[in-house]
Structure formats: C-alpha cells, structure tokens
DOROMAR-707463 format. One line per 10 residues: number of its first residue (from 1); their letters; for each residue x, y, z of C-alpha. Coordinates in Angstrom, 2 decimals, padded with zeros to 5 digits. Example, Ala and Ser with C-alpha at 12.3 -4.5 7.8 and 13.67 -1.06 7.14 Angstrom:
2
1	AS	012.30,-004.50,007.80 ~ 013.67,-001.06,007.14
//
This chain:
467
1	MSVSASPAPP	-008.35,022.75,-004.38 ~ -008.82,025.41,-001.48 ~ -010.46,023.80,001.42 ~ -011.83,027.17,002.89 ~ -011.76,029.97,000.56 ~ -012.92,032.64,003.09 ~ -012.22,033.62,006.69 ~ -013.88,031.29,008.99 ~ -015.21,032.76,012.63 ~ -013.10,031.72,015.76
11	RTGEAGLPPR	-013.27,028.64,016.82 ~ -012.71,027.32,020.43 ~ -009.71,025.21,021.50 ~ -010.17,021.58,022.46 ~ -008.25,020.26,024.96 ~ -006.03,023.57,026.07 ~ -005.24,024.30,022.41 ~ -005.21,027.29,020.42 ~ -007.98,027.73,018.45 ~ -007.76,026.41,014.58
21	STSGERMALS	-007.17,028.94,011.70 ~ -007.78,028.55,007.76 ~ -004.23,029.25,007.34 ~ -003.70,026.16,009.88 ~ -006.23,024.13,008.01 ~ -004.37,024.62,004.63 ~ -001.29,024.03,006.01 ~ -002.33,020.45,007.82 ~ -004.29,019.81,004.25 ~ -000.91,020.33,002.08
31	AVLLGFFTIM	001.77,018.26,004.26 ~ -000.69,015.70,004.66 ~ -001.36,015.18,001.10 ~ 002.35,015.54,000.51 ~ 003.37,013.00,002.77 ~ 000.78,010.44,001.79 ~ 001.79,011.23,-001.76 ~ 005.21,010.47,-001.09 ~ 004.89,007.07,000.46 ~ 002.71,006.05,-001.79
41	VDAMIVNVAL	004.73,006.96,-005.01 ~ 007.38,004.90,-003.40 ~ 005.71,001.87,-002.70 ~ 005.45,001.47,-006.50 ~ 008.62,003.62,-007.55 ~ 011.19,000.70,-006.72 ~ 009.69,-001.74,-009.28 ~ 010.82,-000.14,-012.40 ~ 014.89,000.41,-010.92 ~ 015.19,-002.99,-010.05
51	PSIGRGFGTG	017.26,-004.16,-012.87 ~ 019.54,-001.18,-012.56 ~ 019.46,-002.09,-008.62 ~ 020.75,-005.65,-009.21 ~ 023.58,-004.48,-011.53 ~ 024.70,-002.07,-009.43 ~ 024.94,-004.77,-006.28 ~ 025.40,-007.79,-008.43 ~ 022.17,-009.54,-006.97 ~ 020.04,-012.01,-008.17
61	MTGLQWVVDG	015.95,-011.90,-007.91 ~ 016.34,-013.02,-004.38 ~ 018.17,-009.75,-003.45 ~ 015.38,-007.46,-005.49 ~ 012.48,-009.53,-003.81 ~ 013.87,-007.85,-000.68 ~ 014.37,-004.51,-001.69 ~ 010.46,-004.51,-002.76 ~ 008.99,-006.48,000.07 ~ 011.21,-005.17,003.09
71	YTLAFAAFLL	009.02,-001.62,002.45 ~ 005.50,-003.48,002.25 ~ 006.35,-005.83,004.82 ~ 007.01,-003.29,007.47 ~ 004.36,-000.97,006.45 ~ 001.62,-004.15,006.52 ~ 003.00,-005.71,009.67 ~ 003.04,-001.74,011.52 ~ 000.28,-000.65,010.03 ~ -001.60,-002.89,012.53
81	SAGAISDRVG	-000.97,-000.82,015.53 ~ 000.12,002.44,013.93 ~ -003.25,003.51,014.74 ~ -002.98,003.57,018.47 ~ 000.61,004.80,019.05 ~ -000.79,008.21,016.73 ~ -003.46,008.29,019.70 ~ -000.72,007.97,022.35 ~ 001.37,010.52,021.10 ~ -000.98,013.07,019.24
91	ARQAFAVGLA	-001.89,012.55,015.42 ~ 000.66,015.85,013.92 ~ 003.41,014.44,016.55 ~ 002.99,010.81,015.32 ~ 002.98,012.18,011.40 ~ 005.64,014.20,011.87 ~ 007.63,011.08,013.50 ~ 006.62,008.64,010.85 ~ 007.47,011.24,007.98 ~ 011.42,012.53,009.47
101	LFVAASAVCG	011.95,008.25,009.78 ~ 010.54,007.66,006.20 ~ 012.53,010.38,004.72 ~ 015.80,009.57,006.81 ~ 015.73,006.22,005.78 ~ 014.90,007.46,002.39 ~ 018.60,009.12,002.55 ~ 020.33,005.88,003.82 ~ 018.69,003.72,000.65 ~ 020.28,006.15,-001.63
111	LAPDLGVLVA	023.61,006.04,000.14 ~ 023.26,002.38,000.68 ~ 027.26,000.88,000.12 ~ 025.22,-002.63,-000.25 ~ 022.31,-004.74,-000.52 ~ 021.82,-005.44,002.85 ~ 021.88,-002.02,003.93 ~ 019.46,-001.59,001.61 ~ 016.97,-003.88,002.56 ~ 017.17,-002.41,006.10
121	ARLVQGAGAA	016.68,000.76,005.18 ~ 013.78,-000.01,003.11 ~ 012.38,-001.90,006.56 ~ 012.52,001.44,008.24 ~ 010.95,003.13,005.60 ~ 007.91,000.75,005.75 ~ 007.76,001.25,008.85 ~ 007.66,005.40,008.81 ~ 005.13,004.70,006.24 ~ 002.95,002.65,008.26
131	MVVPSSLALL	003.04,005.64,010.76 ~ 001.78,008.39,008.12 ~ -001.41,006.68,006.88 ~ -003.58,006.61,010.66 ~ -002.22,009.36,011.49 ~ -002.48,011.49,008.61 ~ -006.57,010.49,008.43 ~ -006.74,011.34,012.41 ~ -004.98,014.81,011.24 ~ -007.56,015.38,008.83
141	RETFPDPAAR	-010.36,014.74,011.15 ~ -009.47,016.51,013.86 ~ -008.16,019.89,011.47 ~ -011.73,019.69,009.82 ~ -014.51,019.73,012.64 ~ -016.92,020.45,009.74 ~ -018.13,017.61,008.06 ~ -018.46,018.78,004.68 ~ -014.88,020.65,005.01 ~ -013.55,017.08,006.13
151	ARAIALWGVS	-015.05,014.73,003.00 ~ -013.83,017.09,000.98 ~ -009.94,017.05,002.29 ~ -010.47,013.08,003.14 ~ -011.33,013.04,-000.73 ~ -008.31,014.92,-001.94 ~ -006.63,012.69,000.53 ~ -007.62,009.71,-001.25 ~ -006.54,010.69,-005.21 ~ -003.20,012.10,-003.50
161	GSVGAAAGPV	-002.60,007.98,-002.52 ~ -004.31,006.60,-005.39 ~ -002.39,009.07,-008.10 ~ 000.91,008.44,-005.74 ~ 000.77,004.39,-006.33 ~ -000.25,004.60,-010.26 ~ 002.74,007.51,-010.90 ~ 005.40,005.42,-008.83 ~ 006.53,003.55,-011.97 ~ 006.44,006.49,-014.23
171	AGGLLTLIDW	008.32,008.26,-011.66 ~ 011.29,005.23,-011.07 ~ 011.71,005.63,-015.13 ~ 012.07,008.93,-015.25 ~ 014.52,008.95,-012.16 ~ 016.57,005.61,-013.04 ~ 017.70,007.48,-016.28 ~ 019.61,009.73,-013.76 ~ 020.47,007.08,-011.35 ~ 018.41,004.65,-009.27
181	RMIFFVNLPV	019.84,006.40,-006.15 ~ 017.53,009.06,-007.61 ~ 014.54,007.47,-006.71 ~ 015.37,007.85,-003.16 ~ 016.99,011.26,-002.76 ~ 013.65,012.36,-004.75 ~ 012.01,011.91,-001.08 ~ 014.38,014.32,000.71 ~ 013.11,017.34,-000.76 ~ 009.42,016.77,-000.58
191	GAVALALLGR	009.37,015.47,002.88 ~ 011.29,018.71,003.98 ~ 008.74,020.59,002.72 ~ 005.80,018.82,004.20 ~ 007.53,018.68,007.78 ~ 007.74,022.60,007.33 ~ 004.00,022.88,006.53 ~ 003.66,020.73,009.31 ~ 005.40,022.53,011.58 ~ 002.74,025.38,010.99
201	ARPSPRRQVP	-000.58,023.37,012.38 ~ -001.61,022.87,015.51 ~ -000.33,020.33,017.62 ~ -002.62,017.73,018.33 ~ -004.00,016.11,021.60 ~ -002.32,012.99,023.25 ~ -004.78,010.06,024.69 ~ -004.11,006.93,027.05 ~ -004.52,004.39,024.68 ~ -003.20,001.30,025.97
211	FDWAGQVAAV	-000.71,-000.85,023.12 ~ -000.84,-004.88,022.49 ~ 002.91,-005.49,022.14 ~ 002.48,-009.11,021.99 ~ 000.34,-008.72,019.13 ~ 002.61,-006.13,017.40 ~ 005.42,-008.53,018.09 ~ 003.73,-011.90,016.85 ~ 002.43,-009.75,013.60 ~ 006.06,-008.85,012.36
221	ATMGALTYAV	007.17,-012.13,013.21 ~ 004.58,-014.08,011.32 ~ 004.64,-011.81,008.47 ~ 008.33,-011.27,008.23 ~ 009.21,-015.64,008.35 ~ 006.04,-016.60,005.95 ~ 007.42,-013.88,003.33 ~ 011.16,-014.94,003.98 ~ 010.06,-018.84,003.76 ~ 008.53,-017.99,000.35
231	IEAGADGFGA	011.42,-015.52,-001.12 ~ 013.84,-018.96,000.34 ~ 011.79,-021.62,-001.22 ~ 011.69,-020.38,-004.64 ~ 015.39,-019.89,-004.52 ~ 016.20,-023.50,-002.74 ~ 013.50,-025.63,-003.03 ~ 010.59,-026.06,-000.25 ~ 012.70,-028.56,001.67 ~ 015.55,-026.47,002.17
241	AQALTAFAVA	016.28,-026.27,005.74 ~ 015.80,-022.41,005.77 ~ 012.59,-021.97,003.86 ~ 011.30,-024.87,006.28 ~ 012.19,-023.14,009.53 ~ 011.08,-020.02,008.42 ~ 007.49,-021.68,007.81 ~ 007.50,-023.21,011.47 ~ 008.39,-019.89,013.00 ~ 005.52,-018.24,010.74
251	VVAAVVYLIA	003.02,-021.05,012.32 ~ 004.19,-020.57,015.88 ~ 003.58,-016.85,015.83 ~ 000.48,-016.83,014.17 ~ -000.47,-019.35,016.95 ~ 000.64,-017.02,019.39 ~ -000.81,-013.72,017.72 ~ -004.22,-015.49,017.90 ~ -003.92,-015.90,021.64 ~ -002.53,-012.62,022.59
261	QARGLHPMTP	-005.75,-011.41,020.33 ~ -008.19,-013.90,021.82 ~ -006.77,-013.13,025.38 ~ -005.48,-009.66,025.79 ~ -006.99,-007.13,027.72 ~ -006.46,-004.60,024.62 ~ -006.30,-006.10,021.25 ~ -005.13,-004.73,018.44 ~ -007.42,-006.69,016.42 ~ -010.21,-008.18,017.98
271	LSLLRSRTMS	-011.43,-011.50,017.06 ~ -015.15,-010.42,017.52 ~ -014.40,-008.02,013.78 ~ -012.63,-010.79,012.53 ~ -016.02,-012.84,013.05 ~ -017.57,-010.57,011.20 ~ -018.61,-011.87,007.33 ~ -017.95,-008.60,005.92 ~ -014.63,-007.97,007.49 ~ -013.73,-011.51,007.07
281	LSVAIGFALN	-014.33,-011.31,003.03 ~ -013.27,-007.59,002.64 ~ -009.85,-008.83,004.00 ~ -009.96,-011.85,001.36 ~ -011.03,-009.77,-001.24 ~ -008.13,-006.85,-000.96 ~ -005.71,-009.33,-000.49 ~ -006.77,-011.16,-004.07 ~ -006.53,-007.13,-005.52 ~ -002.92,-006.42,-004.07
291	VGFYGMIFLL	-001.72,-010.09,-005.59 ~ -003.03,-008.94,-009.30 ~ -002.03,-005.30,-008.90 ~ 001.43,-005.57,-007.10 ~ 002.28,-008.87,-008.88 ~ 001.85,-007.12,-012.35 ~ 003.63,-004.37,-011.36 ~ 006.88,-006.50,-010.78 ~ 006.13,-008.54,-013.25 ~ 005.48,-006.36,-016.21
301	GLYLQQVHGL	008.80,-003.85,-014.93 ~ 010.89,-006.67,-015.33 ~ 009.71,-008.50,-018.42 ~ 009.82,-004.91,-020.72 ~ 013.01,-004.33,-019.55 ~ 014.89,-007.90,-020.02 ~ 012.61,-009.34,-022.53 ~ 012.06,-006.55,-024.77 ~ 015.15,-004.41,-023.81 ~ 013.75,-001.31,-022.93
311	SALATGAAFL	015.18,001.43,-021.22 ~ 014.01,002.33,-017.39 ~ 012.46,005.43,-018.50 ~ 010.58,003.70,-021.46 ~ 009.29,001.43,-019.19 ~ 008.25,003.60,-016.91 ~ 006.53,005.56,-020.07 ~ 005.03,002.04,-020.52 ~ 003.33,002.41,-017.24 ~ 001.65,006.35,-018.42
321	PMTVLTSFMG	-001.76,004.90,-019.81 ~ -003.02,003.18,-016.85 ~ -001.41,005.91,-014.36 ~ -003.65,008.53,-016.17 ~ -006.80,006.31,-015.84 ~ -006.28,004.74,-012.75 ~ -006.60,008.61,-011.30 ~ -009.85,008.73,-012.14 ~ -011.42,005.70,-010.97 ~ -011.54,006.60,-007.34
331	PVAARLTVRS	-014.24,008.95,-007.84 ~ -016.21,007.33,-010.36 ~ -015.77,004.27,-007.89 ~ -017.38,006.44,-005.23 ~ -020.13,008.25,-007.24 ~ -021.11,004.41,-008.39 ~ -020.92,002.79,-004.84 ~ -023.66,005.81,-003.79 ~ -026.25,005.21,-006.72 ~ -026.38,001.37,-006.66
341	GARMPVSTGQ	-024.06,000.05,-003.82 ~ -020.62,-001.07,-003.56 ~ -020.96,-004.74,-004.53 ~ -021.47,-003.73,-008.21 ~ -018.11,-000.97,-008.37 ~ -015.88,-003.57,-006.59 ~ -017.20,-007.00,-008.98 ~ -016.70,-004.25,-011.68 ~ -013.33,-003.87,-010.73 ~ -012.73,-007.31,-009.76
351	SLMAVGLLAM	-013.32,-008.10,-013.52 ~ -011.48,-006.21,-015.30 ~ -008.48,-007.00,-013.38 ~ -009.06,-011.14,-013.92 ~ -009.99,-010.30,-017.81 ~ -006.81,-008.13,-018.11 ~ -004.71,-010.77,-016.43 ~ -005.62,-013.07,-018.29 ~ -005.35,-011.76,-021.43 ~ -001.93,-010.76,-020.55
361	VAVPGGAPIW	-001.03,-014.42,-020.30 ~ -002.15,-015.14,-023.76 ~ 000.90,-012.60,-024.79 ~ 003.72,-014.23,-026.56 ~ 006.82,-013.14,-025.61 ~ 007.54,-011.62,-028.52 ~ 004.39,-009.47,-029.16 ~ 004.29,-005.57,-029.44 ~ 005.00,-003.72,-026.72 ~ 001.65,-001.53,-026.93
371	LSVVLMVPVG	-000.26,-005.20,-026.45 ~ 001.17,-005.35,-022.82 ~ 000.76,-001.25,-022.45 ~ -003.04,-001.72,-023.49 ~ -003.46,-004.29,-021.06 ~ -002.11,-002.66,-018.19 ~ -005.04,-000.12,-018.45 ~ -008.20,-002.97,-016.94 ~ -006.04,-004.31,-014.43 ~ -004.88,-001.14,-012.92
381	AGGAMAVTAL	-008.36,001.02,-013.25 ~ -009.95,-001.70,-012.41 ~ -008.04,-002.17,-008.91 ~ -008.69,001.22,-008.22 ~ -012.41,000.86,-009.03 ~ -012.42,-002.31,-006.59 ~ -010.35,-000.95,-003.62 ~ -012.26,002.32,-003.13 ~ -015.93,000.69,-003.33 ~ -014.69,-002.04,-001.13
391	TALLLESVPA	-013.12,000.48,001.49 ~ -016.42,002.45,001.91 ~ -018.30,-000.66,002.01 ~ -016.11,-001.99,005.18 ~ -016.42,001.53,006.52 ~ -019.95,001.67,006.70 ~ -020.54,-002.38,008.33 ~ -018.48,-001.86,011.51 ~ -019.11,000.00,014.49 ~ -017.94,003.88,014.10
401	ERAGVAGGVL	-015.05,003.08,016.70 ~ -013.72,000.40,015.03 ~ -013.48,002.08,012.01 ~ -009.69,002.39,012.44 ~ -008.72,-000.86,013.54 ~ -011.11,-002.15,010.47 ~ -009.15,-000.14,007.86 ~ -006.14,-001.06,009.11 ~ -006.57,-004.88,009.31 ~ -007.82,-004.29,005.82
411	NAVRQLGGAL	-004.52,-002.23,004.61 ~ -002.67,-004.38,006.54 ~ -003.45,-007.81,004.78 ~ -003.45,-005.91,001.04 ~ 000.63,-005.16,001.63 ~ 000.87,-008.69,002.70 ~ -000.86,-009.96,-000.36 ~ 001.67,-007.57,-002.53 ~ 004.43,-009.27,-000.66 ~ 003.79,-012.54,-001.00
421	AVAVFGALVA	002.95,-012.18,-004.73 ~ 006.56,-010.66,-005.06 ~ 007.88,-013.43,-003.17 ~ 006.38,-016.03,-005.08 ~ 006.22,-014.66,-008.81 ~ 009.46,-013.74,-008.05 ~ 010.58,-017.04,-007.52 ~ 008.61,-018.32,-011.02 ~ 010.94,-015.88,-013.17 ~ 014.06,-016.31,-011.52
431	DRTGFVAGLH	015.46,-018.23,-014.50 ~ 015.89,-016.01,-017.26 ~ 015.92,-018.88,-019.42 ~ 012.06,-020.05,-018.47 ~ 011.38,-016.13,-018.11 ~ 007.99,-015.78,-020.54 ~ 007.04,-019.12,-019.22 ~ 007.38,-018.08,-015.21 ~ 005.71,-014.46,-016.26 ~ 002.62,-016.39,-017.79
441	TSLLIAASTV	002.40,-018.91,-015.16 ~ 002.32,-015.66,-012.22 ~ -000.02,-014.15,-014.05 ~ -002.62,-016.71,-014.58 ~ -002.20,-017.35,-010.71 ~ -002.87,-013.82,-010.37 ~ -005.88,-013.60,-012.55 ~ -007.61,-016.99,-010.77 ~ -006.99,-015.07,-007.42 ~ -008.75,-012.19,-008.44
451	AASVVATWLL	-011.39,-014.39,-010.37 ~ -012.15,-016.39,-007.30 ~ -012.51,-013.18,-004.89 ~ -015.76,-012.25,-007.36 ~ -017.28,-015.28,-005.40 ~ -016.57,-013.30,-002.02 ~ -017.88,-010.35,-003.42 ~ -021.50,-011.69,-004.03 ~ -021.73,-013.06,-000.11 ~ -021.12,-009.39,001.01
461	KPVRRAQ	-024.03,-007.59,002.49 ~ -025.31,-005.48,000.47 ~ -024.78,-001.55,000.96 ~ -028.18,000.40,001.37 ~ -028.22,002.85,-001.41 ~ -028.58,006.61,-001.03 ~ -032.06,007.99,-000.84
//
C-alpha cells in the first residue's frame, strides 16, 4: 500500500540534509521491506534443503546443524550492537552495508565448494542480517516523521518479516527442486533491487555513539562456544574434550560479558535493564517461543523427507497452510493487545504452540502426512501471535531511550533459543534408526519449554488497555 498517495508540502531538511520527498519515502520503504523480507526468508529457507546439502557435501547431522546455526548465531550475537553501529554511520548507510554484506555472502554460499566455506559464508550472512534489522527500523523512523505514516510503515515492516519467515520453508522446497544452491542465489537479484531503491533515498545523519567492544567480543564468544559445545556433545558425548573445553570457554566469556556490562562506561546491555522483571521475563518467553518454532521447522523439514520420503518441493508445500495462517496473526495480535492487553494474546499463542507440539509427540512415525501438516498450524500461528504481543508489551514497559536496546536483547535471545534448539534436537535425531524416537523427545522438550513459559507470562505486569 502507498504510504502517501498525494503530494506532501515541502519539509525542512535535518542536519544539513536535503528535504524529504514523497518519492524518496516510497523508495526507502520499498528497499526496507524487500531487504527485511529477504533476510527473514533466509532464516528459514535452508531447513527444507538440508538433506540435499548433506548429500551434496557428504556431511552428517553435525555439519547440517552448523549450516543453520552459523546464520542464527551471528544474527543473534551482532544484533546486540548493530543499533549502535547504525547510529554511528547513519541508518541508510548501515542498511546498505548490511544488505550488501548479506548479498555478497549469499553468492559465496551458492558457490561454496565445501561445507567449511558454506558455514563461514553463513556466519557472514548472519552478521549482515543483524545490521539490517535495527537500521531498517531507524531508517523508517527518520523517513516518516509523521506518527501515523510511520506507524503504517512499521506495520508493513512487521508483516514483511512475518511473511518472510513463514514463507522460507515453502521457497526452500521450490528452489531446491532446481538446485539447493538456488536458495542462496535468489538473494542476489532481490538484494540488488533493494540496494538500487535505497540509492534513491536520502542519506542519514551520523551520530557520535560509543561502541562496547569488550561486550560484543564476549557476546560472540559466549553464544558461539555454547552452541559449539552442545553440537559437539551431541556428536561425541558430554564428556568429550572438545565439548568440555567449549563449555568452559562459554562460562568464562559470559562472566567477562557481565563484568563489561557492569563496569563499562557505555555497555550495550545495561544490567539495570536486565533487572527489570518485565525485561527478564520477556526475554525468557522469547527464548522459549523460538525453541518451539525454530525447533519444529528444523525437525519437520527432516522428518517429512527422511521418514516419509517426500521431495523438497512436497516438503515445502506441506508448510504452506501454516505459512498462510501465520501471515495473518500479527495484525490480529496487535488488535487483541489494544483491546485486552498483551498478556492474553501472548498466553493464547503460547498455549496454541504447546498444544500443537505436544500433539505431534503422539503422532506415530507411520501416521498420514496431513496430520503433521494440520498440527504445524497452531505452532506457527500461536508463535506469531505471541511474539507480536510480547514485543509490544516490552517496548511499552521500557523508557523510550532504551527501546532499541530492549528490542535488540529480546531478538538476540530469541535467535539464541532457535540456535540451541537446532543444536540439541539435531543431536537427538542424528541416529537415523532412532529418528522418530529422537523426534518425539525433541518435540516433548519444545512443548514443555513453551508450556513453562506460560507461567512467566502471567507474572508480567499488565499493559494498560486503550481507552
């Protein structure tokens, strides 16, 4: 939809920049929507292609876990400081750099001669994606000074991300029918169009914003070591030297991170923010939601192909009903939040997810495919409802000047939840002879995690209803 259908009166530029134009607004909005849609698609598009990638490189479950988690981990770790980087270099410039990095890494992924190159390129993809998210919101904020126009633009941004994440498995199935490398090459033309549109938008002002180098390095080390430890423990056992060393590194890095945030002059995650009950509970809930959603996508993509023998295209099509329903849940959750407060849609979404995941546990390996397809719907729809309302609740509960930091922490921990779900569940289903048993155990863990988070939701402070 067009944000501004009629000519707007001239506006005065900011910080010596030329005045905004309606054309520039449309170009910026189009670039942001395309770019954000693309990176959210990429977060999920790989799952359906995993068996094909495994066959192409002759790799087992451990390698496939890193193909997924390389992207998710870098995305999570760099989200914490991407907002500060965006402010330092300017939102449009940061968005362009992040998207260009993402597109270049996509090309390397598509051309990767071996698994090591693919995983390394996925890490770079994730770093680029992390730069895009906060800079895209900052770009919309400065492009649309009118609150009503900005609200419409941000709503479109949210829809583009939700649809992108839900459409990932479907797109992955379709493109893998041609070649699994196409799931990466498709990012090139879309990214090029987004960058061309962005070139028509006005430059963004830069600000003198300090950067927390110690915190960023410690965050990357903590998340990376923890995920590595879990994946290696799944392959070689928790007593393996590599796993124990990685766990030790994760603990030390986490302590360094906390010290840096407590004593640093410009911490990227002020500990006073984490001491807020709403903040800490929201982060825990977000973690649980992504364990359920990312875990289910990862497991079902393998299950439908390895147990039922579906093609990648048929597997992608199996995700279509969930994709369609999920795309409508964001606006529904927003309206429910306004009418009844955030706790009701969050807990309703959590309950739908938990019930869907628990029902999947009872599905035997030889059950008809349509049963799994039906049970995906409450998991995806419930997750979209809960995340939308949870984000609204969190942003309303923190001071305006800390909204960006709070959103970054929430989304970073959500991504970490997804990465750890893939690490743990991949280990449980690694043995093909016991795949179904491992699948059921994984789904039970996911269902229990989401169900436990319902308790946290009811400990949240209620959000005032609109009058």
